[in-house]
N, C-alpha and C positions, 0 to 999 in steps of 0.2 A: 328666129335665132335657133341655133342647134340645140339639141336636147340638153337642158341644164341639170340633168340628174345623172351624175357619174355612176357607173356600174360598180365602182370600188372606191374606197376612201382616198386612194392615191391618184385618182384621175381628177385633174384640175381643169376648170373652164377658164378660158382666156378671152379678154376683150378683143384681141387681135383675130380671134377665130370667128367673129360674128359673120353670119351670112343669112340672108332672108330664107325663110322656108320655101321649098320648091312648090308646095301646094298650100294654099291658104284657105281659111274659112271665112265666109262673108255673112252668114246668118246661122243662128242656133235656135232650133225649136225643141224645147224640152217638156216632157211630161214626167212629173215626179210623184210617185205613189208612196207616201211616207209610211214607214213601219219601223219600230225601234231597232229590230235586228235584221230586217229584210226589206229595206227601202229599194224600190225598183225605179231606175232612172232610164227613161227612153229618150234618146237624143237623135235628132235629125240635123246633120251638118251640111249646109250648102257649101260646096268646095269648088275652088277654081285654081287651075294650075298657073303659076307665075314664073316657073323656071324648071330646068331639068332636075330629075332626082325622084327618089321615093318619098312617099308621105309617111312620116313617123310621128304617131300620136303618143301622148304621155298618159300614163295611168298608174295608180298604185292601189293595192288592196281592193281590186275590183273583181267581182265574179261575173265573167262575160257570159251572158245568156244567149244572145244572138247578134248577128252581124250581117248587114245587107247593103248592097250598092245598087242604087237606082231601082229599089223595090225587089231585087232578086237576092236570095241568100248567097253569100260570098263563098266560093269554093275554098277549101282549106289551103290549096296551093297558091291562092291569090294573096295570102296574108301570113304574117308571123307574129306570134304573141310571146312576150317575155313578162317578167314580173313588173316591168316598168314601161314597156313600149308595145305599141301595136303598129306594125309596118305593113302598108299596103303596097303590093307589087304591081307595077304597070297601071297606075291610076290614070284614068282618062283626063282630058283637059277640063271638063266640068262634070260634076256628078253630085248626087245626094247620098251621103253615108249615114246609115241608120244603125245605131247600137242600142242594146238593152243590157244593163248591168244591175247587179244587186250589191248593196253595201250595208254595213251595220253601224248606224249612227250611235247606238247606245253604248257600244264597246269602244268607241273612238275617244280615248282619253288624252290624245295629243291636242285636241281642240283645233284641228287643222282639217279643212274640208267640211263635210256635213257631220255634225255631232249633236248630242243632246245635253242640255243643262237644266236640271230640275224639271224635267218633263217637257221642255221647250226645244224644238228643233232650231238649229242655228248653223250658219256657215262662217268660216274664215278662210278666204282663198288667197290672200297675199302672204307669201310670194307664190307658192306653188301648191296651194291646197285644192284647186279645182280638179287636179288629176286624181284626187281621192273621191271624186263625185262621179265622173264619167270620163271616157276617152276623149281627148281633145288636144289640140296644139296649145299647150299651156305655157305660152311665152307672151311678153307684153306687146310685141309688134304685130300680133294677129288680133285685129279689132273687128268685131262682128256685132250686128244687131241681134236682139234676143226676144223670143216669145216663150213664156214660161207658164205652164199650168201645174198647179199644186193640188194633189188629191189627198185629203186627210179629214178625219172627223175631229177637227179643231176649229175654234171660232175665228181665229185670226190667221190668214195665209198671206204672206208678204213676199215680194221680190222686187227687182229693179224696175224703174220706169213708172208707167201709169197703169192703173188697174182698169182693164177693159171689160171685165166680167168677174164675178166672185171667184177668187183663186186664180184668175188669168191676168198675166202682166205682160205689157209690151214696152220694151225700151228702144226708142227710135235712134238713140245715139250709139254709134259703134263704140265698143269697149273691149278691152282685153279680159281674159278669164279671171284675172286676179280681182276684178271689180264686181264679179258676180256675187249676188247675195240671195239667200232664202231664209225666211224665219216663219215658224208656225208654232202656235201655242195658245194657251189660255192667258191672254194679255188684255190690258186696258190702256186706253190712250188719254193723254192730255192733248187737247187739240186747239189750234188757233189758225189764223190765216196771215198771209203777207202779200201785199200788192207790190209787184215789181215796178221798176221805173218805166217799163213800157206798158203798164196797165193790166198785167195778167195777175189774177188772184191764185195764190198757191196755198193749198191745204197743208198745214203743218201738224205732225203727230209725233208724240213721244210715247212709245209703248213700253210698259213695265208690267211686272207681276202685280196681281191684285193686292192692294194694301200699300203699294209704293207710289201711287199716283199723286199723293200729297207732297211729294218731294221733287217734283219735276219743274216747278215754276221758274227757278233760276236758269235751268238749262234752256227752257223755251225762250226766256228773255234774252239770253246770250245768243241763241240762234237768230232771232229777229234782228238784233243789233248787228250781228255778223253779216247778214244778208244786206242790210242797209249800208254798212260800211264798205262792203265789196263793190256795191254800185257807185258809191260816192268817190272812193279813192282809186279804184281800178276800172270802173266802168263795166263791171261784170254782173249781169243779171242771171237769176236762176232760170232753168230751161225746161222744167217739167211742171205738171199740174199738182204734184204732191211731193213733199219731202218728209220721209219717215226716219226716226231715230228709234232704236231698240236697245234697252238696257239688259245686259246678260251678266250673270254672276261668274260663269266660268269662261274666262277670256284671257289669252296670253298677252295681249297688248293693251294699250290704253283705249284705242278706238280704231275704227276702220271706215274709210271713206267711200264704200261701195256706192255706185251711182244711184242717187235717190233713196237709198236705204242704208243709212249709216248704222253700224253695229258698235255699241259702246260697252266697255267694261262698266258695270253698274257704279263703280266708285267714281266715275267721271260724269254721271248723270244725276244721281240722287243726292239731294241736299236739303236740310232743314236746320234752323238754328240749334235744335236739340242734338242733332247727330253729325253735323258737318262743321269743320273748322274753316276759318278764313282761307287757309291754304287750299282746302277742298273747293271752296267757291271760286277762287282764282284759277285753279286747275280746270274746273268745269268750263269756265268762260274761255280759257285758252284752247282747250281740246275741242270744244264745240266749234269754235271759230276755225281751228286748224282743219278739221275734217270737212267743214262746209267749204272753206277756201279751195280745198282739193277739187271741187267740182270743175274748176277751170285749170288749176295748176296740178294736174295729175290725172283727171278724168277726160275732159274735153281734149286736152293735150297730155299725152302720157309719155312713157319712156320707151325708146326703141328696144332696149335690152336692160337687164338688171344692173349692168355696170353704170347706167345713167340714173340710178336711184336718187342721187342728190338733186337731179334736175327737178323732181317733183317735191322731195322732202325738204331739202335745204331752202328752196324758194318758198314753200308753204310755211315752214317754220318762221322765215323772215316776215312773211305776211301776217302770221298770227302775232308775232312780236310787235309789229307796227300797230296792229289793232289794239293790243293791250296797252301800249304806250299812249294811244289816243283815249282809251277808256280809263286809265289810271295814271299815276305819277310816272312820267317817262324816265326820270332819273332812278327811281326805285326799281322800276322794271329792268333798266339797263344793268344796274348793279346785280340784281338777282340773276339775270341771264349770264353775266360774266362769272358769277360764283359757280353756277352750274357748269359752264364751259370749262373752267379751271378744275373743278372737282372731277369731272368725267372725261372730257375730251383731252385736256392737257395730260392727264394721267395715261390715257390711251396712246397718245402720241409719244410718250416717253418710255414705253415698254415694248414687249414683244408683239403686241397686237396692233402696233402702229400700221396705218395704211392710208393711202391717199383718199381725198374726198371722192374721187372716182377710182375705185380699185381696178387693178389690171387683171386680177384673177380671183377665183374663189372655188372652193369645193362645195360649200353649202351656203346658198345665198342668204338664208335666214341669219347667218352670223354677221352679215354686213348691215344690219339695221342698228347702226352704232351712233354714238355721239359725234363721231367724225363726220359721218354722212349727214346727220340732221343738224347738229349745232354748229360745227365748223362750216358745213355747207351754207347755213344761214349767214354766218360771218362773212363768207365770200360774197354773197349777194349784197350785204351791207357795205362792204368795201367797194364793190362796183358802183353802187349808188353814190358813195362819198367821192369817188374819183371823177365820175362824169357829171355829177350834180343831179338834183331831184327831177328837173324838167327833162333832161335827156334820159334819165331812168324811166320816167313815165312814158316817154315817146317810144323807147325801146320795147317796153312791155306791151304797148298797144300794137306795135309791129309784130311782135311775137304771137299775140293772140290772133291777129288778122291773118298772118301767114301760115300758121301751123295748126289752126283749129281742126280737130278730127285726125291728127297725125300722131305718130309715135316718134319722138325726137331725141336728139343728142345734145350734149353740152355745146358742141360746135354750132348747132342750130340756134341755141339760145344766145350765145355770145355774138354770132354773126349779126343779129338784129341790132345790138348796141354798137357794133363796129360800123354798121351802115348808117345809123342815126347820127353818130358823133364823128365819123371819118377817122376814128382812132384805131390803131393797130393794137389788138388785145391779145396778141400771141404770148407775150410774157406774162400777162395777167392769168392766162390759162394754166400756168404752172401751179397755181393754187389748187387746181383739180388733180394734178398728176404727181406732185411732190408731197410726200408725207412729212410729218414732223412739225414742231412748233418753232418758227424762226426766233432767234435770239437777237435783239437789237441792243447794242452796247453804245452808251453815250459817254463822252468825255468833254467837259466844258472848261472854258477858260475866259477870263475877262481881263483885258489889258488896254490901257489908254483909250477908253471909250468904245472898245470893240468887244462885243460878246461873240465868242466862237464856240460852236458845238460840232464836235467830230462824231460822226455816226457810222457804225459798222453793223452789217447784218451777217449772221451765220445761220445756215439751215442745217440742222444736225443730221448725221447718218441715222437711218432707220432700217429695219430688216428689208434687205433686197435693194436698198437705195443708198448710194454714197456719192460724194463729189457733186453736190447739187448746185444748180444755177441760182443766182440772186433772184429774189421775188420782187414784185411791185408791192410796196407797203405804204399805205397812206398814213402818215403820222400827223395827227391833229395836235397843235401846240399853241401855247400862249405864254405870256410873261407877266409877272407881278413885280412890284417893287418891295422894298424891305418892310413897308407898312401894310402890305397886302393889297395895294391898289393895282388894278390891271393896267399895264403899260403897253401891252400888245395883245389885241384881241385874237380870237382863235383863227388860225390859218392851217392849211393842210400842206405838209411837205411830202412830196412824192419820192420815196426812196426806191430806186430801181437798180442801183449798182451795189457792189459789195461795200463800198465806202462812199461817204459824201460829207460835205461840210456846210453848215448853216451859219451865217454871220449877220449880226444886227448891231448897228451903231446906237449906243445908249450912253447917257451921262453917268449912270451908276450901275453897279452889278445887279442884274435881275435875278428873280427866282423863276426857274423853269417849271412850267406845267406841261408835261409831255404825255402824249397818248390820250388826249382828252376824249371822253366818251368811249374809251377803249376802241379807238378807231381801227385797230387791226388785231387779230388774234396772235399776239407775239408775247414773248417774255422780255421784259425791259430790264436790262442790266445797267443800273445807274447808281453810282455811289454818291447820292445826293446828300449834302449836309443835313443833319437832323434839324438844325434851325430852319432850313428852308422847308422841310416837310411840316414842321409845326406851323409855319406861315400858311402853307397850302391847306392844312387841316382847318385852320381858323378862317381863312379868307378866300380860298379859290372859288371863282364864280362857276367853275365846272363841277357839278355835284359828284360826278364819278371820281374825279381826281381828288376832291376833298375826302371822299370815303377812302380812296386808295392810299392817300397819305397816312390816314389814321391806321389803316390795316398794316401798312409797311412798318410803321412805328411799333405797333403791337407785336408783329411777327419778330422784329429784331430783338425785342425784350425777351420774348419767350425762347427764342433761339439761344440767346446768351444765358438764359436760365438753364437750358438743357446742356449747353457745351461748357459753361464756365461756373455754373452755380450762382450766377449773379441775381441780385434782387431787382425790384422794380422802382425806378427813380421817380421822384416827386414831379419832375417836369412832365413826364408822360402821363402820370396819374392826374395831374392838374388839367392837362389838355383833354383827357377823357371826360373829366368832371365838367369842364366848360361845355363840351359838346352835349353831354347828357342834359345839362340844364338850359340849353339854348332853345327857348320856347319859340323862337322865330323859325326854327327848322322843322320840316315835316316830321311828325312822329315816326312814320315808317322808315324814313332815312335815318333818324337817330337810332332806331332799333337795329338796323343793319350795321350802323357805324359802331355800336357798342358790342356787337357780336365778335368774339375772338376768332382768329383763324382756326380752321378745323385741324384735328390731329393728322389727317391724311395730307393736308396742305403743308403742314409743318414737316412731316416726314419727307415729302417730295422736295421741299426747300433744302433740308439738310442733305439729302442725297445729291442734289445739284451742287452743293458746296463741297462735296467730297467727304461728307461726314456720314457714317453709317447710323441711320436713325434707330433709336431705342424706343419702342412704343410705350414702355412703362415710364421712361423718363419724360417723354413728350406729354403723356397724360398728366403726370404729376406737375410739370411746369405750367401747363395750360391751366390746371386747376388753381395753382398758386397765383397765377396772373389774375384769374377771376376773383380770388379771395382778396387780392390787393386792391382791385378796382372796387369791390364791394366795401372794403374798409374805407376807402377814400370817399365813397358816396353814402356812407352809413347814415349821416344825418339828413341827407337829401332824399333818400329812397322813398320813405312814406309820403312825403309831399309830392314828389314827382309822380308816383303811382296814383295818388289821389287826383292829380290834375288830369289824368287820363280816364277818369270815370266818365261813363257815357250815360246820359239820362235817356229814358225811353226804351222802346223795344229794340231787339237786335236788328241791325241792318248790315248786309254784307258790303256796303259801299266802301270805297277805298279809304275815305277819311276815317271812318270808324275802325276799319281793319288795322289801320296804322296805329291808332291809339291802343288797340288791344295788343298789337305786336310789341309796342314799347313797354306796355305794362307787364307783359310776359317776360321780356328781357330783364326788366328791373326786378321782377319777382325771383328770377334765378339768382341775382346778387343777394337779395334779402335772405334767401334760403341758406346761403353760405354763412350768414351771420346769426340766424335764429333757429337753426335746425328744423326748419319747416313750419314754424308757428304761423307766419303770414300766409304760407301756401295752404295750410289746413283751413284757415279762415276763408281764403279765396275759393278753395274747392267747395266748401259748404255753401258759399254764397253764389256760386256760378249759376247763371241762368242760360248759358249757351255752351256748346261743345268747345269752342275756341278757348274760353277762359277755363273750362273744366280740364281740358287736356294740358294746358299750360301748368295748372296747379298740380295735376296728377304727375306730370314729369318731375316737377320739383320735389314732390313728396317721395317719389321713388328714389331720387338722388339723395334725399335726406334719410333714406332707410326706413320709412314708415312701414310698420309690419302689417297694417290693416287695410291700407288704401286699395291694394290690388283686388282683394276680396270684395270690398265695398263697391268698387267700380264694376266688377263682374256681375255682382248681384243686381245692380241697377240696369246693366246694358247687355246681358247675355242673350236677350231676344233679338238684337240687331246685329246682323252679320258684318256690316261695314264698320260699325263702331268697335266691334270685337277685334277686327283686324288692327285697329289702332291700339287696343289693349295689349294684344300679343306683341306688337312691335315695341311699344314703350317699355315694357318690362325687360326686354333683352337689351335695348339701346341704353337704358339708364341703370343697368346692373353694374355693380362694382366689377372691374376687369377680372378679378380672380374668381368671380362668381358667374360671369356671363355665360360661359359654355354650359354650366350646370343649370342655369335658369332656362336657357334655350332648350336643352335636352328635356327638362321637365315639361316645358310647354308642348313639345312634340308628343307627349303622352297624354295631353289634355283631351278630354272627350270631344271638344270642338275643333281640334286640329285635324285638318284634312289635307294631306299633301297633294291630292289631285286637283284642289282648287288653287290656281296660280296666286291669287291674292293672299290666301292664308299661308301658302308655302313661303312666299316672299316676306310676309310679315314676321315670320320667325327666323328663317335662315338669313334673309336680308337684314333683319334687325341686328343680327350679330355681325355679319361681314361688312355692312355699310355703316351701321349705327353705333358700333362699339369696337373701333379698331384695336384698342389695347386688349380688349377681351378676345377678339379673334386671333390676335397675334400673341396670345399668352405663351410663355416660353416653353411650356411642356408639349406644345403642338396639338393640344386637344381640340382647339378651334379648327385646325386644318383637317383633322380626322373627322370631326363633326360634319364639315362641309362636304368632304369627299364621300362620306357615308350616305348623305342624303342625295347627292348628285347621282350616285349609283342606284339608289332606290327609285328615283323619279324618272331616270333617263329612258327606261324602256317604254314608258307611256307618254312622256312629254319632253322630247328632246330639245324643243325650242327654249323652254324655261330653264332646263339644266345648262344648256350652252351659255345662256346669258348670265346665269348665276355663277358659272365657273370663272368669270372674269375677276372675281375677288382674289384670285391667285396671281393676277398679271403683274403685280409689283414685286414679286418674290425676290428678284435679284438685288433689290436695294437694301435688304436687311442683312443681319449678321450671318456668319457661316452656319451657326447652329440652326437658326430659323430657315435659312435657305435649304439646308439638308432635310429638315422636317417637311417643308413644302414640296421639295423635289420628290421626296418619297411618296407623297400623296398624288402628285401629278403622274409619276411613273406607275403607281397603282392603277390610276384611272386609264392610263395609256395601255396597260396590259390587259385591262378588263374588256369584256365585249360590250362596247358602247355604241351609241348612235353615230351617224356621220357628223351630225351637228356638234356633239360634244367632242368627238375624236379630233375634228379639225382644230377646235380651240385648244385642246391639250397639246397637240403637235406643235402649234404655233408658239405656245408659251414655253415649250421645252426646246425649241429650235435654237 
């Protein structure tokens, strides 16, 4: 691929410009002599010409010491060096290029390339971090084998592949630069083994700082289960003699799938009942699985260019979702995934940052590690499986692995395998990768003389740079119930491929429609369904997702009416909620989700779609009023229901117990609204695990308890990950008129460190994501707060600031005053000297 580092912010890289590099690298031999401020990297690149043109290598912040070609120093007229490129003139057809550079890991606070975290050396090379280590063709379609020697006075020296001697590593599998990894430090390992389906024993190690080894058990268990699942479901076995995971405190992402040496944010490795919540355990399970599954969908088969990012990420997210569905309650998992999709990706699709699953262009590739690429990309894989069926999906995957092992591929390569297996033309389906926006599916039903008729229309909205879009292929899973809630038509899939279509069914009586079962497509459903029908679905639908969806729609309609009309909350809805809360035949985790009210951001987006300007203060007040109404209706049941969720015996992160704790926490929120925190105080004092403790802590913060924050800090100030939770909770649960002040005060706390991404996100993200009414306070102080901190961090960590800036992306849906206040901060950022990462995001939001 051509150099993906523009020389100026206005230079855009286009998918249509892709071309293979004229000279490629087939093997990399590296010797790394580690030093905090003067690490020396000696690299020998085995190069081969594959087309006409000069060889242009990528590099950033490198001090070039020497350069040689085939053992001879290269004359100055044979090459040109800039801040970001090293161009070789008249390179031969085959040669060995030797470079020596010096870099400074200690001063690298971008956590991109080779850097230091609490005395440990670590790398992060995706997407373009390798160019901060040495000169190289830093693009995903250049795949090379590696030999790496690490020289340092440290006990643990790790890299990709298999260790052939102390500090020497050989990776026999060709990989792109973004999968390179190196870790060195004073680390200890939790070790185990796994025997593959072909009888090979693999050594497993999870490396952590001394003192943390007691919190790695669940991650190791998740790893072994992931390896077994990938063999059983996809037929994929691991291919090296060792698999290493390293936990790092300073890490911009969740984790990284480097071949054989996964580097993880510590938050997604370390867990014990005292320090981790059930949500943490589930995240660890999911993230460990995700990064392991990348061994095949991302490593053995990678992306031809960064525009194909969804090829590895969307597919691997879908695979980790399948794994979690098999490990836990699939209905609860599906609801949770859709909640995340609607919260993050639908919001992305509806604003100035909308882009296709496969973008057509970018300025900074780090800005396209988005929910659209990951979460919508996974939905596209799920739709493909729904359309062609599980057996054909499995056959297509097998063909993909067999055909493309060791290659850098495209979306077209992926879809061609399924077209071949099924004989189906997938050209129209491919629009899901090229057209941005969330399709809106409108339903109009009619029943007359024994004929049920459903008219269906799809609309794909305009998004930045895209108008007048073609109809998509949308799989609509549906079923029918009768007036007593009995299913009269089992689930079928209607394939909507035109702008309009009609579905007709002959029935003796008018049915109740259950549409989009299992959320079979990432669309917005526009259906003015009678509330009586929704109550039937809430009580009786055999599809758990649509049962939950019916309840959520009923709740949302009540809160919206409270916002727009000042309406109260009717007995029919409250009775339905109470019935669900007391339904001991339903999974507690499902009941916890079903009792959760729509988020303030979800309500704001719904109002915006209705053509109503959302008022964050009114939304906050109406949502709280709804919670108070539910609490009042459940007042007599709450103690009994919570007592029924009591768990005997020691803490166990298994799904069954986690569901009980989730329902107990949801019920405690309602109790707190009635007793000013009395039950929460008792729960906090009695808690023997972090899940129950955090649930009670949040309730006490909501109740305004003046002492609980100090008590929590005194108990847990020694644990960095628990303290991240402490920082976030205080901002997220502050009264909206106090939230900015609370966040500001926490940034002055002795333990606040803006250079640590987890801690930065815990406070700034606690406001922007966790307290919408506080962030959108009418005086604009939330907007100034965010912009101030983006400017402070951007010089050292552009990736984190660019991602955090997306809190501004919904600015056009608010009132004129708030729009003006946000625009002022966006323009302030635009006119400041910012990174390319942040600059691109601001430009897109203001376009």
